[in-house]
N, C-alpha and C positions, 0 to 999 in steps of 0.2 A: 504494499499499499504506499503510495507516495503522497508527500504533502500537498501536491498540486490538486488533489481531489477535493480540497475544501478551499482552495484559493479564491478569494473574491466572494465567498459566501458569508452570509451574516447569520448569527445564531443568538438566541437568548437561552441562558441557563438560570433557573431559579434555584435559590439556595446555594448561590455561588461564593458564599462568603466563607465556607469551610468544608471540610470533609470530602465526600464524593463530589459534591457540586463544584468545589473549588478544582479538583482534580480534572473534571470534565472540562471546566472552562479553560483550563491551562493547556489541556491536550488539544482541544479544537483550535485554540489560538495558535499553538505551535504548528498545527496542520494548515495554517493559512487563513483560517476564518477570522472575522471581525466578530466579537463576542460582547454582548451586553449580559452582565450579571446583575441579578436581582436579589434582594434579601432585605430583612428588617434592620440589620446593624450596618450603618454606613461604614464604621471602622473596620468591620471584618471584609467588606466589599473591597475597601482601599487596600487592605493587606493582600487580597488576591491579585488586584491590579499591579501591585508592586513586585509581586513575584513573576509577573509576565514578561519582564524586560522589555524588549523592542516590539512584542506582539501587541496587538490592539485590543484592549478591553475597556469596556465603558461600564462603570458602576452606576446602577440605577436603584437607589434605595426604594423598596416597594414591598408592601405586605400583600402577598397574593390572595389573602382572604377578602381584601377590600376591592369591590368592583371598579371604584374610580382608579385605584392603584394599578389594576390590571390593564385598563384602557391606556393609562399614562404610560406604562411599560411599553405596550406595543407601539405607541405613538412616538415616544422618545427614541426608541430604537430605530423606527423606520427614518425619522427625522434626521437623527445623528449619524447613522450608518448607511441610510440609503435604501435599505429593502430588508426583507426577512425571508430566510430560507429554512432555518432549523429552529424548532422549539424543544428545549429539554425540560419537561416538568419533573423537577428533582426536589423541591423544597419539601422538607418534612419535619414533623415534630411527633412527639408520643406522650402519652399520659399513663403512668404506671401506678395502680392502686389495687388494693384488696378488692375482690368480687363484690362484696357487699357494701363497699365504700366508693365505689366508682360513680361520679357525679354526671349529670346531664351536661355541665359546663366542660368537663374534660372530653366527654364523647364529642361534643359539637366542636371544639376547638381543633381536634384531630381530623374529623371530617371535613371541616372548612379548608384546611390546609392541604389534605390529600385529594380526596375524590371531588370535592366541589371546586376547588381551585384548578385542578387538572381539566375538567370539562370546560369550565367558563373561560379560563385563559386560552385553551385551545380554540373555543368559539370566537373569542376576540381576536385571535391571530389569523383566522381563516382567511379574510380578505387579503391580508398581505401575503400570506402563504400561497394564495392562488395565483399571484403574479410571478412566482418562481418556478422555474423548470426543473427544479430538484428539491422539492418541498418535503420536509421530514419533521414528523412529530415523534419524540422519544419520551416515554414514560418510565421513570424509575420505580421499580416495583420492590418486592421483597419475597424471600422464600416464605416468610410468614403470612403472606397473602394466600398461600395454598396449603401450608402445613401448620400444625399446632406447635406451640412452644413447649419445649420440655423443661420444666422449672428445675430439674436436676443439674442442667448444664450451667445454670446461673447462681446456684448456692444461696447465700444470704442476700444477694441483689433481688431475686425473685423467690421468696420463700413459699412453700406449698400452703402454708396457713399463717395468717397474720395474727398478732396478738388479739386476744378476745373472741377468737374464732370467727374472724372476718372474712375467712376464705383465702384462696390462693391469690398472690400478687401477680398480675398479668398486664399485658398491653392490649386490652380487649379492642379499643377503637383502632389502634394501629393495625392489628391483623385484619379487622373488618374492612378498613379503608384500603389497604393494599390489595385485598381481594377485589374490591369494587374497582380499583386502578386497572387490573388485568382485564376485567370484563369491559370497562370503558374503552380500553385499547382496541378490543375486537369491535365494539359498537363504532368507534370513530373511524376505524380503518375501513369498515363497510360504507360509512356514510360519505367519507372524503376521498375514497378511491376513484370516484367518477371525476374528480378534479386534479387527479395525479398527485395527491397528497398521501404519503405513506405514514402509517401510524404503528409503531412497534414498541414493546416493552423490554427493558433490560432489567433482569431481576438478580440483585446482588444476594450472596450468601452472608456468611459471617465476615464483616468488614469493620475492624475497629478504626475509630476515628478520634481524633484529639479532643473534640467536643465532649465525648462520652468515654471517660476513662474506663478500661477493662482491667479487672484484677487479674494477676498472673494465673491464679487458680481457674478462673474462668476461661481465659485464653487457652490453657492446657486442655481443659475439658471440650471446648469447641474444635480445637484442633484434632484431638482423638476422635471426635465425631464425624470428622470430614475425610472422605476417602484419600484426598491428596495429603493429608496429615498436618495441615497448617490453616490458619485463618487467611483471608485475602487482604489486598491493599487497594485503597481508592484508586490508584493509577491503573489497576487491572479492570476495574469497571470502565474507566475512561477510555481505555483502548478499544472496548467494544462500542461503546457510544460513538466513538470516532467512525468505526466502520459503518454503523447504521446510519449515521449522518452523511455518509459519502455516497457517491454515484454507484458504488459496488453493491449497494443493498437495493437497487432500483425495483427489483421484482419481488420483494419482501414486504409483506404488510399483515397487520393483525397477529404478529408472531410474539411469543414470549422467548427471549434468550436468557437462559439461567447461567450466571457466572458465579458459581457457589462450590467449586472445588469437589463437586460430587455430592454435596451436602444432602441433596433431595433424592438421590437414588437409593439411599440406605432405609 
């Protein structure tokens, strides 16, 4: 794969201030794309821009849960960078609570960030994407959108029973919304195919990121549960997103590409 595959293309990466989003933005920029990165923390976005060197990154502080912010993100990108060819829906949050203490507020915050923002930001981007001859939407999923979490892997971080008998501590909304993102990928691929816009999902497995420290014992358990014997790196997700964003994926749409070291085959 050559860098010229994305030369002159314009991309938006949400959640570009850290973790997998940062890695994706930097990889697309290195491949020749001009990239707008969105997120709620302007300082984190600027740190990503600083890491890009001579590559062109545009920081656009925006909360993708906000309809006005979504419209502004698209308009700013097209105005400043000239067009839009690639949308990467990566922004993510979670809410971890015992089963009997999980709140409506926690549930809605995760749904607004994942399934709701993925759909409505894509909707807002469609007019600009229709002008591209290589339009791509890439949704970042999770193996936990298809598989249940085994609390045993996470030890004290996700105990099977919270004090007072409040039930297992889990990421209920995260799993539900990542499942929704996979089905949205198929729905959007069906709807947008007639306009030449492809929509695919890249599904990471266990990828530690700086923003969420992982205990050594947890890393060891997750590595042992992965056929390749290790956890992944954000850059390994970014490599696959770069392929999906390129001309080489032209006849692929509605697909889920799992990048999980074999986690989901056991």
